[in-house]
N, C-alpha and C positions, 0 to 999 in steps of 0.2 A: 543792776542787771543789764548786760549788754544787749543792744538791739541786734537781732539776727536777720530780720527781714525789713526791707525798705521798698515800698511800691509807689510808683508815680505813673499817672496816666493823664494825657492831654495837656501836659505842660511844655511849652516851647517844642524842642526837638524830641522830648521824651513822650512819644506817643503811647507807649505801654511797656514799662520796664519793671522788673522785680530783681533786686540785688540781695545777695546774702552777705552780711557784714561780720567780720571777725573782731576780736579784741583790738587788733591793729590792721587797718585796711588802707591800701593806697590805690587811688583811682587815677588812671593816666590815659593818655590818648593824644592824637594830633590836635593842633589848633582847630577849633570849630567842631570838634567831635561831640561836644555836649557836656564837658566837665563843669563849666560855669553854670549851666542849667541845672545840673545835678546838685551843685552846691546851693544854688538859689532855692531849689525846691525843698531841700532839707531845712534851710533857714526859714522858708515860708511855713513849713510844718511847725517849727518851733514857735513862730510868731502867732499861730493860732492860739496857743496857751497864754499869750500875752494880750490877746484881743487886738492884734495889729495886722492880721492877715490881709484884710481888704485895703487898708492904707498902704501896706507894702506892695500890693499889686498895682495900686495907683502910681506909686513911685517908679514902677517898671514900665509905665506907659499905658496902664489900664488893663482891664481884664482881657479884652480882645487881643491885645498884643502878646499876652502871656499864653494864649491857647495854642495848641498844636495847629499848624497851618495847613497840614496835608489832608489827604482823604481819610475817612474813617477806617478803611482797610485797603490793602493793596491786593489787586487781583494777581493771579498767577502769571498772566501775560505781561503785566507791568513789572513784576519781579524778575522775569527772565529777559526783560529789555525789548520785547517785541511790540509793546504798546506804550504809548505815552501816558503819563499820569493826567487824568482828567477828573472833572467834578463828578461825584457820585451822590446818590440819594442816601441821606443818613437814616439809619434805623434806630439809633439811640440818641438820647439828649446830648447836647454839647456840654461837656463837663470837664472840670479839672479835679482830679482825685489824688489824694495823698494818703499814705498809710504806713504804719510800721508795727512791728510786734517783737516781743522777746518770748521767753518760754512761759511767762506768767500772764501777760496782758497784751492786748493789741488795740489800736485806734485807727480809724479811717474817717476822712471828711470828703464830701463832694460839694464843689462850688459850681454854680451854673448861671446861666443868663437870667436876668429878671423878666417877668412878664411885661407886656406892653405898658409903657409908662402911664402913670396917672397924673392928672392935672394937679399942679400945686407942688411938685417935687422937682428939685434940681439934680436929684441923685439917681436918675433912671438908668445910668450906665454902670452903677455899682453892681458887682456880682452878688449873688445870694448864696448863703449856705443852705443847701438843699437837704443834706442828710449827714448825720454823724453816728458812729457806733463805737462802743467800747466793750471789749469782750475779754474773757479769761482764756489763757492759752495762746499758742502761736497762730492758729487759724480760726477764723470766724465760722460759726456754725449756727444751727437752729437754737440750740439750748444753752449756749455759753455767752450770749450777749447779756450784759447787765445794765447797760445804759444806751439809749438810742434817741435820736432826734430825727423826725421827719417833718419838714416844714417848720411850723411854729410849735409843734407838739414834742415835748420831752417826756420820756417814760423811763422809770427806774425799776429794776427787778430786785425784790428783797431776798433774804436768805432762804426762803422756802419756795422761791420761783414765781411768786405772784408779782404782776406788774402794777405799778401805781403811776398816776399821772403827776409829774413834778411841776411841769409848766405847760400851759396850753397856748401861750401868746408870745413865745420867744421871737424877737425881731430877726429878720433874715440876715442882718449884719452882725448879730451877736452869736457867739459860739456856746455850745453845750459846755465846753471846757472852762469858760469864764463865768457863765451865768447858771449853770446847772450843777455846780460843785459845792452845794451846801453841805457842810460837814455833818449835819444832823441826818441827812438822807443819802448822801453820795460821797462817803468818805473815800472810797476807792477811786472815784473820778478826781477828787481833790488831790489825792496822792499822785496820780498820774500827771495832772496839770503841773504840780510843783516840780516833778521830775523833768518835764519838758521845759519849764521855765529856767531850769538850772543848766540846760545845755549851753555850751559856749562856742562861739564862732570867732575866728581871727582871720581877717582878710586884708592883706596888703597894708601892714603898718606903715604909716607915713615916716619917712626918714629924711625928707627935704630940710632945707635950712630953717624953715619956720615950723617944723613938726612939733606938736605938743610935748613929745618925749624929750626934746632937747632943752626945754625951759625948766628952771626951778619951779617946783610946785609945793603948795602947802601939803605937809605930810601927815597922814593918819594911817593907822593900821589898815593894811590893804591885802587881805588874803586872796583876792580875785583881781587880776589885772583888767583894767578897763579895755573896751574894744579898740579905742584909739591909742592906747599905751601911754596916755598923758601922765598917769600915776606910777610910772615904772620905777622911779626912785623909791617911792614908798613901798611898792610891791617887793622890790629887792630887799629893802631893809626888813620887811616882814618875814621874808624867807630866812634871812640871817638870824632873826631873833626867835621865831617860833616854827620855822620850817626845816627843811633838810639842807642845812648849811654846807655839809660835806658834799652833797650832790651838786650844789651850785658852784662851789669851788672847783670841783672835779670837771664839770662841763666847761667852765671858763678856761681852766688850764689845758684841757684837751683841745679846745679850739684855738687858744692863744697862749702857747707855751710861755711860762714865765710871767704872765700877766695876773693882776689881782683887781677884782671889782669890789668897790665899797661905796658907801653913801655918806656924804657930808651934810651937816645940818647947820643952817644959819637962821637963828631964831626959829620960825616954824616952817621954813622952806627947806626941802630936801633936794639934793643934787647928786647925780651919779659921778663917781670918780673912777678912773681906769688907769692903773699903774702898769707901765711896761718897762722891762729891763732896758737900761740905757738912758731913760729920760729922768731929768732932775725933778720933775713935778708931775702930778697926775693930770691926765686929760679930763676935761669936763664935757658935759653933754653936747655943747655946741661944736666941740672939736672932734667928736667921734666920726669915723667914716660911716657911710650908709650901711655897709655890711656889718660892722661892729655893733652899731646901734640895733639893727634888726635882729642880730643873733641874741643880744641881751634881752630884747623884748620877748623873743620866743622862749628863752630860758625862764623869764619871769612868769610867762603864761603856763609853761609846761610843768614847772616846779611849784605850782600853787599849793600852799598849805591846806587848801580846801578844794581838793580835786573834784570835778564834776563827774557825772556818769558818762557824758559824751562830750568830746571836744572835736571840732572840725577846723582844720587848717587849710586855707585855700592858697596854693602856690607859695608856701613859706620860703622857697628858695630864692625869691626875688631879691636882687642886689647882693646875694651872698657869693663870695669867692668859692670856686670849686673845692678848695681845700676844707671848707667849712661844712660841706654836705655830709661827709661821713660822721663827724661829731654831732651834727644835727640829727641824723638818723639814730645814733646811739641815744641821744637825749630823748627823742620821741619814743623809742622803744622802752626806755626806762620809765617814762611817764605812763606808758600803756599798761603797766602792772597795776596801777590804781585807777585808770581812766580808759574807757574805750575811745580810741582815736581814729578818725578818718582823715586822711591826707589827700588832697587833690593837687596833682603836680604834673607838669609836662617835662620836668628835668630828669633825663634818663639816669644820670648819676645818682640822684637822690632816690629814685624809684628802686634802682639796683641795690643801693645801700640799705634801704628799708626792707627789701626782700631778704637780704642777708641777715637782717635782725629778726626775721620771722614774720614779716608782714604778708598778708594775703594781697594779691594784686588783681585788680579789675581793669581791663583795657577796653576803652570805649572806641567805637567806630561809627561813622555815619554812612547810611545808605538811603538814597532817595529822600534825603533830608531828615531821616529818623535816626536817633541815637540807639545803637545796639551794643551789647557786650557779648560778641559771638563766642568767645572762649570761656565764658562764665556759665557755670551750672547753677541756674537760679533755684532757690527754694520754692516750695509750693506756696501759693497765695490765692485767696479768694476775696473778691470785693463783697462787702455786705450788700444784700439785695435792697433795692429801692422799693 
């Protein structure tokens, strides 16, 4: 089920933004417009289901550095340029909120600052999960929430609408999605968690001389390419044996006319081989150009025999020759028939090629430090009440 609504509030330059996503969406904008922040926010949302949201924020420099750094709201005189941005009195708690929904279910989480530290803990700067909600339908309302967490209390609603207390002491660093998804009592929460855990993110595959994808690797059946692409030879061989071999051959031919991609096996190690017209022997991983290797990695990710519900590609055009952008757009569009895909890109040629393939485009801009999508008509969205 494709995500139709993505909402982010209080994260870096994303003060308060709601985006509508299609089956294939490309997000673009100038450098510094907030594209990377959007990618990170969506990845952070996925990491909630893995129990890794708070460690992920720590890797970004801590909770404080991930928060929106501007005022809670902008006054009219600030917006028209007649007054400088100055500190204002806050009316609401300092929060980082993330949420999404499709036609059947929605989820939102609010993270906030911890209370004054208590003696005996070294973790007083960790953010706390203040609230979570899971509901049926695209918009949260009074009667459609079926799981909610407020502080340490987790409640679940049964089929006749009665609430039961599932947990009363959930630690502030644990999520309802990881600790409140008991299949006996919260099967719908468990299903949503597993959906979120299956989302895939590919961000700047390494193609340098020492990149894992260039080295022979022990090969096992690999229907899902690893995030670093180290198992690309096994992933390609899996596509050739149980996936869409014709689609792989076609995308390689379209990008590299006359070329053929195959996999060699030496004992239990797999190696990519790339044959080109005019060469007496195939090229192997260490000999690939950066662009050739990156394109093969993207093909292995997009032609997965086990497609996810959502795949996010961050600047896939990096190190690709301009001639490869149209074949890449066609490959992404083909994959979007089975997978919802969000592409974050600043390459005008790729964005245009994706639009020709039917992608919806969202252009981000920054005003007074805030990321906006001025030409985008956002869908309706309501944050769950605290």
